[in-house]
N, CA, C and O atoms as a Maestro MAE file, in Angstrom:
{
 s_m_m2io_version
 :::
 2.0.0
}

f_m_ct {
 s_m_title
 :::
 protein
 m_atom[296] {
  # First column is atom index #
  i_m_mmod_type
  r_m_x_coord
  r_m_y_coord
  r_m_z_coord
  i_m_residue_number
  s_m_chain_name
  s_m_pdb_residue_name
  s_m_pdb_atom_name
  i_m_atomic_number
  :::
  1 25 -54.143 -16.392 35.186 1 A "UNK " " N  " 7
  2 3 -53.772 -16.044 33.842 1 A "UNK " " CA " 6
  3 2 -54.936 -15.341 33.158 1 A "UNK " " C  " 6
  4 15 -54.725 -14.395 32.399 1 A "UNK " " O  " 8
  5 25 -56.169 -15.793 33.417 2 A "UNK " " N  " 7
  6 3 -57.312 -15.106 32.826 2 A "UNK " " CA " 6
  7 2 -57.459 -13.691 33.323 2 A "UNK " " C  " 6
  8 15 -57.715 -12.772 32.546 2 A "UNK " " O  " 8
  9 25 -57.294 -13.511 34.652 3 A "UNK " " N  " 7
  10 3 -57.474 -12.186 35.254 3 A "UNK " " CA " 6
  11 2 -56.433 -11.217 34.717 3 A "UNK " " C  " 6
  12 15 -56.754 -10.079 34.374 3 A "UNK " " O  " 8
  13 25 -55.183 -11.670 34.645 4 A "UNK " " N  " 7
  14 3 -54.074 -10.782 34.279 4 A "UNK " " CA " 6
  15 2 -53.845 -10.733 32.752 4 A "UNK " " C  " 6
  16 15 -53.088 -9.888 32.273 4 A "UNK " " O  " 8
  17 25 -54.489 -11.628 31.991 5 A "UNK " " N  " 7
  18 3 -54.299 -11.651 30.559 5 A "UNK " " CA " 6
  19 2 -52.934 -12.210 30.157 5 A "UNK " " C  " 6
  20 15 -52.377 -11.803 29.138 5 A "UNK " " O  " 8
  21 25 -52.396 -13.128 30.938 6 A "UNK " " N  " 7
  22 3 -51.080 -13.674 30.668 6 A "UNK " " CA " 6
  23 2 -51.201 -14.939 29.839 6 A "UNK " " C  " 6
  24 15 -52.180 -15.679 29.940 6 A "UNK " " O  " 8
  25 25 -50.183 -15.174 29.015 7 A "UNK " " N  " 7
  26 3 -50.166 -16.378 28.192 7 A "UNK " " CA " 6
  27 2 -49.419 -17.529 28.876 7 A "UNK " " C  " 6
  28 15 -49.619 -18.691 28.521 7 A "UNK " " O  " 8
  29 25 -48.572 -17.218 29.842 8 A "UNK " " N  " 7
  30 3 -47.801 -18.230 30.537 8 A "UNK " " CA " 6
  31 2 -47.624 -17.739 31.990 8 A "UNK " " C  " 6
  32 15 -47.621 -16.535 32.249 8 A "UNK " " O  " 8
  33 25 -47.481 -18.678 32.919 9 A "UNK " " N  " 7
  34 3 -47.312 -18.283 34.351 9 A "UNK " " CA " 6
  35 2 -46.151 -19.058 34.939 9 A "UNK " " C  " 6
  36 15 -45.926 -20.228 34.629 9 A "UNK " " O  " 8
  37 25 -45.424 -18.366 35.797 10 A "UNK " " N  " 7
  38 3 -44.315 -18.996 36.573 10 A "UNK " " CA " 6
  39 2 -44.624 -18.800 38.021 10 A "UNK " " C  " 6
  40 15 -45.205 -17.785 38.407 10 A "UNK " " O  " 8
  41 25 -44.247 -19.752 38.830 11 A "UNK " " N  " 7
  42 3 -44.416 -19.639 40.288 11 A "UNK " " CA " 6
  43 2 -43.091 -19.981 40.950 11 A "UNK " " C  " 6
  44 15 -42.498 -21.009 40.622 11 A "UNK " " O  " 8
  45 25 -42.612 -19.164 41.861 12 A "UNK " " N  " 7
  46 3 -41.351 -19.464 42.502 12 A "UNK " " CA " 6
  47 2 -41.457 -20.689 43.336 12 A "UNK " " C  " 6
  48 15 -42.505 -20.957 43.925 12 A "UNK " " O  " 8
  49 25 -40.383 -21.451 43.403 13 A "UNK " " N  " 7
  50 3 -40.356 -22.640 44.281 13 A "UNK " " CA " 6
  51 2 -40.134 -22.215 45.716 13 A "UNK " " C  " 6
  52 15 -39.586 -21.148 45.992 13 A "UNK " " O  " 8
  53 25 -40.570 -23.068 46.621 14 A "UNK " " N  " 7
  54 3 -40.421 -22.802 48.047 14 A "UNK " " CA " 6
  55 2 -39.536 -23.853 48.658 14 A "UNK " " C  " 6
  56 15 -39.772 -25.046 48.472 14 A "UNK " " O  " 8
  57 25 -38.515 -23.433 49.389 15 A "UNK " " N  " 7
  58 3 -37.632 -24.373 50.072 15 A "UNK " " CA " 6
  59 2 -37.412 -23.893 51.509 15 A "UNK " " C  " 6
  60 15 -36.286 -23.603 51.911 15 A "UNK " " O  " 8
  61 25 -38.454 -23.818 52.240 16 A "UNK " " N  " 7
  62 3 -38.284 -23.474 53.647 16 A "UNK " " CA " 6
  63 2 -39.252 -24.273 54.476 16 A "UNK " " C  " 6
  64 15 -40.131 -24.958 53.952 16 A "UNK " " O  " 8
  65 25 -39.085 -24.180 55.761 17 A "UNK " " N  " 7
  66 3 -39.935 -24.917 56.666 17 A "UNK " " CA " 6
  67 2 -39.136 -25.874 57.508 17 A "UNK " " C  " 6
  68 15 -38.007 -26.236 57.175 17 A "UNK " " O  " 8
  69 25 -39.723 -26.266 58.574 18 A "UNK " " N  " 7
  70 3 -39.093 -27.193 59.507 18 A "UNK " " CA " 6
  71 2 -39.200 -28.616 58.928 18 A "UNK " " C  " 6
  72 15 -40.233 -29.021 58.396 18 A "UNK " " O  " 8
  73 25 -38.087 -29.353 59.057 19 A "UNK " " N  " 7
  74 3 -38.106 -30.743 58.619 19 A "UNK " " CA " 6
  75 2 -38.894 -31.579 59.606 19 A "UNK " " C  " 6
  76 15 -38.677 -31.487 60.814 19 A "UNK " " O  " 8
  77 25 -39.791 -32.379 59.110 20 A "UNK " " N  " 7
  78 3 -40.567 -33.291 59.948 20 A "UNK " " CA " 6
  79 2 -40.132 -34.720 59.709 20 A "UNK " " C  " 6
  80 15 -39.944 -35.147 58.570 20 A "UNK " " O  " 8
  81 25 -39.976 -35.449 60.792 21 A "UNK " " N  " 7
  82 3 -39.605 -36.856 60.715 21 A "UNK " " CA " 6
  83 2 -40.843 -37.733 60.846 21 A "UNK " " C  " 6
  84 15 -41.843 -37.281 61.403 21 A "UNK " " O  " 8
  85 25 -40.816 -38.959 60.359 22 A "UNK " " N  " 7
  86 3 -41.969 -39.829 60.553 22 A "UNK " " CA " 6
  87 2 -42.348 -39.925 61.996 22 A "UNK " " C  " 6
  88 15 -41.496 -40.129 62.861 22 A "UNK " " O  " 8
  89 25 -43.624 -39.778 62.264 23 A "UNK " " N  " 7
  90 3 -44.134 -39.869 63.625 23 A "UNK " " CA " 6
  91 2 -44.204 -38.527 64.364 23 A "UNK " " C  " 6
  92 15 -44.827 -38.448 65.422 23 A "UNK " " O  " 8
  93 25 -43.569 -37.458 63.820 24 A "UNK " " N  " 7
  94 3 -43.645 -36.135 64.448 24 A "UNK " " CA " 6
  95 2 -45.094 -35.660 64.428 24 A "UNK " " C  " 6
  96 15 -45.861 -35.959 63.512 24 A "UNK " " O  " 8
  97 25 -45.441 -34.903 65.480 25 A "UNK " " N  " 7
  98 3 -46.778 -34.294 65.533 25 A "UNK " " CA " 6
  99 2 -46.809 -33.084 64.646 25 A "UNK " " C  " 6
  100 15 -45.930 -32.227 64.741 25 A "UNK " " O  " 8
  101 25 -47.799 -32.988 63.781 26 A "UNK " " N  " 7
  102 3 -47.960 -31.843 62.907 26 A "UNK " " CA " 6
  103 2 -48.858 -30.834 63.637 26 A "UNK " " C  " 6
  104 15 -50.028 -31.095 63.917 26 A "UNK " " O  " 8
  105 25 -48.269 -29.686 63.929 27 A "UNK " " N  " 7
  106 3 -49.009 -28.642 64.641 27 A "UNK " " CA " 6
  107 2 -49.408 -27.529 63.671 27 A "UNK " " C  " 6
  108 15 -48.930 -27.468 62.538 27 A "UNK " " O  " 8
  109 25 -50.274 -26.671 64.134 28 A "UNK " " N  " 7
  110 3 -50.688 -25.501 63.323 28 A "UNK " " CA " 6
  111 2 -49.480 -24.651 62.997 28 A "UNK " " C  " 6
  112 15 -49.354 -24.154 61.878 28 A "UNK " " O  " 8
  113 25 -48.592 -24.478 63.958 29 A "UNK " " N  " 7
  114 3 -47.405 -23.643 63.751 29 A "UNK " " CA " 6
  115 2 -46.521 -24.264 62.648 29 A "UNK " " C  " 6
  116 15 -46.016 -23.551 61.781 29 A "UNK " " O  " 8
  117 25 -46.344 -25.575 62.691 30 A "UNK " " N  " 7
  118 3 -45.531 -26.236 61.668 30 A "UNK " " CA " 6
  119 2 -46.179 -26.132 60.278 30 A "UNK " " C  " 6
  120 15 -45.481 -26.002 59.272 30 A "UNK " " O  " 8
  121 25 -47.508 -26.190 60.231 31 A "UNK " " N  " 7
  122 3 -48.216 -26.047 58.947 31 A "UNK " " CA " 6
  123 2 -47.970 -24.636 58.411 31 A "UNK " " C  " 6
  124 15 -47.687 -24.472 57.224 31 A "UNK " " O  " 8
  125 25 -48.073 -23.617 59.266 32 A "UNK " " N  " 7
  126 3 -47.848 -22.267 58.797 32 A "UNK " " CA " 6
  127 2 -46.372 -22.079 58.377 32 A "UNK " " C  " 6
  128 15 -46.081 -21.313 57.457 32 A "UNK " " O  " 8
  129 25 -45.487 -22.751 59.026 33 A "UNK " " N  " 7
  130 3 -44.047 -22.702 58.650 33 A "UNK " " CA " 6
  131 2 -43.871 -23.250 57.238 33 A "UNK " " C  " 6
  132 15 -43.008 -22.779 56.497 33 A "UNK " " O  " 8
  133 25 -44.667 -24.228 56.862 34 A "UNK " " N  " 7
  134 3 -44.540 -24.819 55.525 34 A "UNK " " CA " 6
  135 2 -45.320 -24.068 54.473 34 A "UNK " " C  " 6
  136 15 -44.905 -24.031 53.315 34 A "UNK " " O  " 8
  137 25 -46.451 -23.463 54.844 35 A "UNK " " N  " 7
  138 3 -47.379 -22.894 53.865 35 A "UNK " " CA " 6
  139 2 -47.347 -21.392 53.703 35 A "UNK " " C  " 6
  140 15 -47.775 -20.866 52.676 35 A "UNK " " O  " 8
  141 25 -46.846 -20.700 54.705 36 A "UNK " " N  " 7
  142 3 -46.828 -19.247 54.633 36 A "UNK " " CA " 6
  143 2 -45.901 -18.747 53.535 36 A "UNK " " C  " 6
  144 15 -44.809 -19.287 53.360 36 A "UNK " " O  " 8
  145 25 -46.307 -17.750 52.811 37 A "UNK " " N  " 7
  146 3 -45.461 -17.130 51.775 37 A "UNK " " CA " 6
  147 2 -45.394 -15.630 52.013 37 A "UNK " " C  " 6
  148 15 -46.283 -15.044 52.631 37 A "UNK " " O  " 8
  149 25 -44.358 -15.035 51.530 38 A "UNK " " N  " 7
  150 3 -44.157 -13.600 51.753 38 A "UNK " " CA " 6
  151 2 -44.481 -12.749 50.484 38 A "UNK " " C  " 6
  152 15 -44.469 -11.520 50.542 38 A "UNK " " O  " 8
  153 25 -44.754 -13.390 49.404 39 A "UNK " " N  " 7
  154 3 -45.074 -12.641 48.201 39 A "UNK " " CA " 6
  155 2 -46.266 -13.288 47.476 39 A "UNK " " C  " 6
  156 15 -46.080 -13.953 46.457 39 A "UNK " " O  " 8
  157 25 -47.471 -13.098 47.992 40 A "UNK " " N  " 7
  158 3 -48.638 -13.752 47.435 40 A "UNK " " CA " 6
  159 2 -49.300 -13.021 46.237 40 A "UNK " " C  " 6
  160 15 -50.345 -13.445 45.746 40 A "UNK " " O  " 8
  161 25 -48.683 -11.941 45.791 41 A "UNK " " N  " 7
  162 3 -49.279 -11.168 44.713 41 A "UNK " " CA " 6
  163 2 -48.817 -11.681 43.344 41 A "UNK " " C  " 6
  164 15 -47.791 -12.354 43.244 41 A "UNK " " O  " 8
  165 25 -49.560 -11.368 42.319 42 A "UNK " " N  " 7
  166 3 -49.196 -11.754 40.976 42 A "UNK " " CA " 6
  167 2 -48.911 -10.516 40.151 42 A "UNK " " C  " 6
  168 15 -49.605 -9.507 40.274 42 A "UNK " " O  " 8
  169 25 -47.890 -10.592 39.311 43 A "UNK " " N  " 7
  170 3 -47.527 -9.477 38.424 43 A "UNK " " CA " 6
  171 2 -47.430 -9.996 37.011 43 A "UNK " " C  " 6
  172 15 -47.284 -11.198 36.788 43 A "UNK " " O  " 8
  173 25 -47.509 -9.106 36.076 44 A "UNK " " N  " 7
  174 3 -47.323 -9.438 34.652 44 A "UNK " " CA " 6
  175 2 -46.109 -8.719 34.155 44 A "UNK " " C  " 6
  176 15 -45.980 -7.507 34.327 44 A "UNK " " O  " 8
  177 25 -45.212 -9.458 33.536 45 A "UNK " " N  " 7
  178 3 -43.994 -8.891 32.968 45 A "UNK " " CA " 6
  179 2 -43.865 -9.387 31.545 45 A "UNK " " C  " 6
  180 15 -43.931 -10.589 31.290 45 A "UNK " " O  " 8
  181 25 -43.680 -8.457 30.611 46 A "UNK " " N  " 7
  182 3 -43.484 -8.853 29.232 46 A "UNK " " CA " 6
  183 2 -42.081 -9.420 29.087 46 A "UNK " " C  " 6
  184 15 -41.115 -8.826 29.565 46 A "UNK " " O  " 8
  185 25 -41.966 -10.572 28.425 47 A "UNK " " N  " 7
  186 3 -40.683 -11.242 28.226 47 A "UNK " " CA " 6
  187 2 -40.601 -11.715 26.795 47 A "UNK " " C  " 6
  188 15 -41.611 -12.042 26.172 47 A "UNK " " O  " 8
  189 25 -39.385 -11.748 26.283 48 A "UNK " " N  " 7
  190 3 -39.183 -12.309 24.952 48 A "UNK " " CA " 6
  191 2 -39.107 -13.832 25.091 48 A "UNK " " C  " 6
  192 15 -38.939 -14.350 26.195 48 A "UNK " " O  " 8
  193 25 -39.228 -14.528 23.998 49 A "UNK " " N  " 7
  194 3 -39.110 -15.979 23.995 49 A "UNK " " CA " 6
  195 2 -37.733 -16.388 24.487 49 A "UNK " " C  " 6
  196 15 -37.596 -17.404 25.169 49 A "UNK " " O  " 8
  197 25 -36.707 -15.606 24.148 50 A "UNK " " N  " 7
  198 3 -35.333 -15.907 24.583 50 A "UNK " " CA " 6
  199 2 -35.225 -15.838 26.120 50 A "UNK " " C  " 6
  200 15 -34.561 -16.671 26.737 50 A "UNK " " O  " 8
  201 25 -35.885 -14.838 26.727 51 A "UNK " " N  " 7
  202 3 -35.864 -14.736 28.187 51 A "UNK " " CA " 6
  203 2 -36.566 -15.903 28.842 51 A "UNK " " C  " 6
  204 15 -36.086 -16.447 29.835 51 A "UNK " " O  " 8
  205 25 -37.690 -16.284 28.294 52 A "UNK " " N  " 7
  206 3 -38.428 -17.456 28.826 52 A "UNK " " CA " 6
  207 2 -37.590 -18.726 28.696 52 A "UNK " " C  " 6
  208 15 -37.548 -19.539 29.619 52 A "UNK " " O  " 8
  209 25 -36.940 -18.894 27.582 53 A "UNK " " N  " 7
  210 3 -36.072 -20.051 27.355 53 A "UNK " " CA " 6
  211 2 -34.924 -20.083 28.369 53 A "UNK " " C  " 6
  212 15 -34.591 -21.142 28.901 53 A "UNK " " O  " 8
  213 25 -34.332 -18.939 28.629 54 A "UNK " " N  " 7
  214 3 -33.224 -18.820 29.584 54 A "UNK " " CA " 6
  215 2 -33.686 -19.185 30.999 54 A "UNK " " C  " 6
  216 15 -32.989 -19.917 31.703 54 A "UNK " " O  " 8
  217 25 -34.854 -18.682 31.424 55 A "UNK " " N  " 7
  218 3 -35.408 -18.987 32.717 55 A "UNK " " CA " 6
  219 2 -35.654 -20.488 32.866 55 A "UNK " " C  " 6
  220 15 -35.248 -21.091 33.860 55 A "UNK " " O  " 8
  221 25 -36.323 -21.092 31.874 56 A "UNK " " N  " 7
  222 3 -36.635 -22.506 31.928 56 A "UNK " " CA " 6
  223 2 -35.381 -23.373 31.940 56 A "UNK " " C  " 6
  224 15 -35.335 -24.374 32.654 56 A "UNK " " O  " 8
  225 25 -34.367 -23.007 31.166 57 A "UNK " " N  " 7
  226 3 -33.119 -23.775 31.176 57 A "UNK " " CA " 6
  227 2 -32.411 -23.647 32.520 57 A "UNK " " C  " 6
  228 15 -31.855 -24.625 33.021 57 A "UNK " " O  " 8
  229 25 -32.425 -22.443 33.114 58 A "UNK " " N  " 7
  230 3 -31.814 -22.250 34.418 58 A "UNK " " CA " 6
  231 2 -32.490 -23.099 35.474 58 A "UNK " " C  " 6
  232 15 -31.822 -23.776 36.256 58 A "UNK " " O  " 8
  233 25 -33.826 -23.066 35.500 59 A "UNK " " N  " 7
  234 3 -34.582 -23.824 36.498 59 A "UNK " " CA " 6
  235 2 -34.344 -25.321 36.295 59 A "UNK " " C  " 6
  236 15 -34.158 -26.055 37.266 59 A "UNK " " O  " 8
  237 25 -34.350 -25.774 35.053 60 A "UNK " " N  " 7
  238 3 -34.195 -27.197 34.777 60 A "UNK " " CA " 6
  239 2 -32.771 -27.692 35.207 60 A "UNK " " C  " 6
  240 15 -32.594 -28.851 35.583 60 A "UNK " " O  " 8
  241 25 -31.799 -26.799 35.138 61 A "UNK " " N  " 7
  242 3 -30.437 -27.190 35.497 61 A "UNK " " CA " 6
  243 2 -30.118 -27.128 36.972 61 A "UNK " " C  " 6
  244 15 -29.124 -27.707 37.409 61 A "UNK " " O  " 8
  245 25 -30.933 -26.442 37.753 62 A "UNK " " N  " 7
  246 3 -30.625 -26.244 39.158 62 A "UNK " " CA " 6
  247 2 -30.462 -27.551 39.984 62 A "UNK " " C  " 6
  248 15 -29.559 -27.628 40.817 62 A "UNK " " O  " 8
  249 25 -31.314 -28.569 39.767 63 A "UNK " " N  " 7
  250 3 -31.154 -29.792 40.576 63 A "UNK " " CA " 6
  251 2 -29.840 -30.496 40.375 63 A "UNK " " C  " 6
  252 15 -29.425 -31.241 41.263 63 A "UNK " " O  " 8
  253 25 -29.154 -30.310 39.258 64 A "UNK " " N  " 7
  254 3 -27.898 -31.025 38.981 64 A "UNK " " CA " 6
  255 2 -26.674 -30.118 39.225 64 A "UNK " " C  " 6
  256 15 -25.551 -30.525 38.927 64 A "UNK " " O  " 8
  257 25 -26.864 -28.930 39.745 65 A "UNK " " N  " 7
  258 3 -25.763 -28.047 40.079 65 A "UNK " " CA " 6
  259 2 -25.173 -28.474 41.429 65 A "UNK " " C  " 6
  260 15 -25.862 -29.103 42.232 65 A "UNK " " O  " 8
  261 25 -23.907 -28.138 41.683 66 A "UNK " " N  " 7
  262 3 -23.350 -28.377 43.010 66 A "UNK " " CA " 6
  263 2 -24.179 -27.584 44.045 66 A "UNK " " C  " 6
  264 15 -24.516 -26.420 43.827 66 A "UNK " " O  " 8
  265 25 -24.489 -28.230 45.148 67 A "UNK " " N  " 7
  266 3 -25.297 -27.537 46.167 67 A "UNK " " CA " 6
  267 2 -26.667 -27.185 45.714 67 A "UNK " " C  " 6
  268 15 -27.049 -26.021 45.825 67 A "UNK " " O  " 8
  269 25 -27.468 -28.145 45.190 68 A "UNK " " N  " 7
  270 3 -28.794 -27.804 44.643 68 A "UNK " " CA " 6
  271 2 -29.770 -27.259 45.652 68 A "UNK " " C  " 6
  272 15 -30.765 -26.649 45.260 68 A "UNK " " O  " 8
  273 25 -29.528 -27.455 46.961 69 A "UNK " " N  " 7
  274 3 -30.421 -26.954 47.962 69 A "UNK " " CA " 6
  275 2 -30.090 -25.525 48.400 69 A "UNK " " C  " 6
  276 15 -30.835 -24.914 49.166 69 A "UNK " " O  " 8
  277 25 -28.966 -25.002 47.907 70 A "UNK " " N  " 7
  278 3 -28.624 -23.595 48.209 70 A "UNK " " CA " 6
  279 2 -29.484 -22.662 47.342 70 A "UNK " " C  " 6
  280 15 -29.858 -23.024 46.227 70 A "UNK " " O  " 8
  281 25 -29.794 -21.478 47.849 71 A "UNK " " N  " 7
  282 3 -30.518 -20.515 47.022 71 A "UNK " " CA " 6
  283 2 -29.748 -20.248 45.722 71 A "UNK " " C  " 6
  284 15 -28.517 -20.236 45.715 71 A "UNK " " O  " 8
  285 25 -30.463 -20.041 44.654 72 A "UNK " " N  " 7
  286 3 -29.824 -19.738 43.369 72 A "UNK " " CA " 6
  287 2 -28.914 -18.533 43.468 72 A "UNK " " C  " 6
  288 15 -29.259 -17.553 44.128 72 A "UNK " " O  " 8
  289 25 -27.785 -18.586 42.842 73 A "UNK " " N  " 7
  290 3 -26.843 -17.482 42.821 73 A "UNK " " CA " 6
  291 2 -25.828 -17.491 43.927 73 A "UNK " " C  " 6
  292 15 -25.034 -16.559 44.056 73 A "UNK " " O  " 8
  293 25 -25.841 -18.540 44.733 74 A "UNK " " N  " 7
  294 3 -24.863 -18.590 45.831 74 A "UNK " " CA " 6
  295 2 -23.816 -19.664 45.579 74 A "UNK " " C  " 6
  296 15 -22.914 -19.850 46.396 74 A "UNK " " O  " 8
  :::
 }
 m_bond[295] {
  # First column is bond index #
  i_m_from
  i_m_to
  i_m_order
  :::
  1 1 2 1
  2 2 3 1
  3 3 4 2
  4 3 5 1
  5 5 6 1
  6 6 7 1
  7 7 8 2
  8 7 9 1
  9 9 10 1
  10 10 11 1
  11 11 12 2
  12 11 13 1
  13 13 14 1
  14 14 15 1
  15 15 16 2
  16 15 17 1
  17 17 18 1
  18 18 19 1
  19 19 20 2
  20 19 21 1
  21 21 22 1
  22 22 23 1
  23 23 24 2
  24 23 25 1
  25 25 26 1
  26 26 27 1
  27 27 28 2
  28 27 29 1
  29 29 30 1
  30 30 31 1
  31 31 32 2
  32 31 33 1
  33 33 34 1
  34 34 35 1
  35 35 36 2
  36 35 37 1
  37 37 38 1
  38 38 39 1
  39 39 40 2
  40 39 41 1
  41 41 42 1
  42 42 43 1
  43 43 44 2
  44 43 45 1
  45 45 46 1
  46 46 47 1
  47 47 48 2
  48 47 49 1
  49 49 50 1
  50 50 51 1
  51 51 52 2
  52 51 53 1
  53 53 54 1
  54 54 55 1
  55 55 56 2
  56 55 57 1
  57 57 58 1
  58 58 59 1
  59 59 60 2
  60 59 61 1
  61 61 62 1
  62 62 63 1
  63 63 64 2
  64 63 65 1
  65 65 66 1
  66 66 67 1
  67 67 68 2
  68 67 69 1
  69 69 70 1
  70 70 71 1
  71 71 72 2
  72 71 73 1
  73 73 74 1
  74 74 75 1
  75 75 76 2
  76 75 77 1
  77 77 78 1
  78 78 79 1
  79 79 80 2
  80 79 81 1
  81 81 82 1
  82 82 83 1
  83 83 84 2
  84 83 85 1
  85 85 86 1
  86 86 87 1
  87 87 88 2
  88 87 89 1
  89 89 90 1
  90 90 91 1
  91 91 92 2
  92 91 93 1
  93 93 94 1
  94 94 95 1
  95 95 96 2
  96 95 97 1
  97 97 98 1
  98 98 99 1
  99 99 100 2
  100 99 101 1
  101 101 102 1
  102 102 103 1
  103 103 104 2
  104 103 105 1
  105 105 106 1
  106 106 107 1
  107 107 108 2
  108 107 109 1
  109 109 110 1
  110 110 111 1
  111 111 112 2
  112 111 113 1
  113 113 114 1
  114 114 115 1
  115 115 116 2
  116 115 117 1
  117 117 118 1
  118 118 119 1
  119 119 120 2
  120 119 121 1
  121 121 122 1
  122 122 123 1
  123 123 124 2
  124 123 125 1
  125 125 126 1
  126 126 127 1
  127 127 128 2
  128 127 129 1
  129 129 130 1
  130 130 131 1
  131 131 132 2
  132 131 133 1
  133 133 134 1
  134 134 135 1
  135 135 136 2
  136 135 137 1
  137 137 138 1
  138 138 139 1
  139 139 140 2
  140 139 141 1
  141 141 142 1
  142 142 143 1
  143 143 144 2
  144 143 145 1
  145 145 146 1
  146 146 147 1
  147 147 148 2
  148 147 149 1
  149 149 150 1
  150 150 151 1
  151 151 152 2
  152 151 153 1
  153 153 154 1
  154 154 155 1
  155 155 156 2
  156 155 157 1
  157 157 158 1
  158 158 159 1
  159 159 160 2
  160 159 161 1
  161 161 162 1
  162 162 163 1
  163 163 164 2
  164 163 165 1
  165 165 166 1
  166 166 167 1
  167 167 168 2
  168 167 169 1
  169 169 170 1
  170 170 171 1
  171 171 172 2
  172 171 173 1
  173 173 174 1
  174 174 175 1
  175 175 176 2
  176 175 177 1
  177 177 178 1
  178 178 179 1
  179 179 180 2
  180 179 181 1
  181 181 182 1
  182 182 183 1
  183 183 184 2
  184 183 185 1
  185 185 186 1
  186 186 187 1
  187 187 188 2
  188 187 189 1
  189 189 190 1
  190 190 191 1
  191 191 192 2
  192 191 193 1
  193 193 194 1
  194 194 195 1
  195 195 196 2
  196 195 197 1
  197 197 198 1
  198 198 199 1
  199 199 200 2
  200 199 201 1
  201 201 202 1
  202 202 203 1
  203 203 204 2
  204 203 205 1
  205 205 206 1
  206 206 207 1
  207 207 208 2
  208 207 209 1
  209 209 210 1
  210 210 211 1
  211 211 212 2
  212 211 213 1
  213 213 214 1
  214 214 215 1
  215 215 216 2
  216 215 217 1
  217 217 218 1
  218 218 219 1
  219 219 220 2
  220 219 221 1
  221 221 222 1
  222 222 223 1
  223 223 224 2
  224 223 225 1
  225 225 226 1
  226 226 227 1
  227 227 228 2
  228 227 229 1
  229 229 230 1
  230 230 231 1
  231 231 232 2
  232 231 233 1
  233 233 234 1
  234 234 235 1
  235 235 236 2
  236 235 237 1
  237 237 238 1
  238 238 239 1
  239 239 240 2
  240 239 241 1
  241 241 242 1
  242 242 243 1
  243 243 244 2
  244 243 245 1
  245 245 246 1
  246 246 247 1
  247 247 248 2
  248 247 249 1
  249 249 250 1
  250 250 251 1
  251 251 252 2
  252 251 253 1
  253 253 254 1
  254 254 255 1
  255 255 256 2
  256 255 257 1
  257 257 258 1
  258 258 259 1
  259 259 260 2
  260 259 261 1
  261 261 262 1
  262 262 263 1
  263 263 264 2
  264 263 265 1
  265 265 266 1
  266 266 267 1
  267 267 268 2
  268 267 269 1
  269 269 270 1
  270 270 271 1
  271 271 272 2
  272 271 273 1
  273 273 274 1
  274 274 275 1
  275 275 276 2
  276 275 277 1
  277 277 278 1
  278 278 279 1
  279 279 280 2
  280 279 281 1
  281 281 282 1
  282 282 283 1
  283 283 284 2
  284 283 285 1
  285 285 286 1
  286 286 287 1
  287 287 288 2
  288 287 289 1
  289 289 290 1
  290 290 291 1
  291 291 292 2
  292 291 293 1
  293 293 294 1
  294 294 295 1
  295 295 296 2
  :::
 }
}
């Protein structure tokens, strides 16, 4: 936020990776499967307060929507 001069920051949630069960061996490959991201850059976008409110309400409502583990919009 300091570098970009932003007043607020959002970070996309991540829902990918292999499911690990108790006792499974954690390998380097599985760690990369959990930690690798495809968009590590930061951008600044001017938004109105109404847009920020809409984004926050949408995100807050996602866990109680039908199929909360599906990607948004599906």
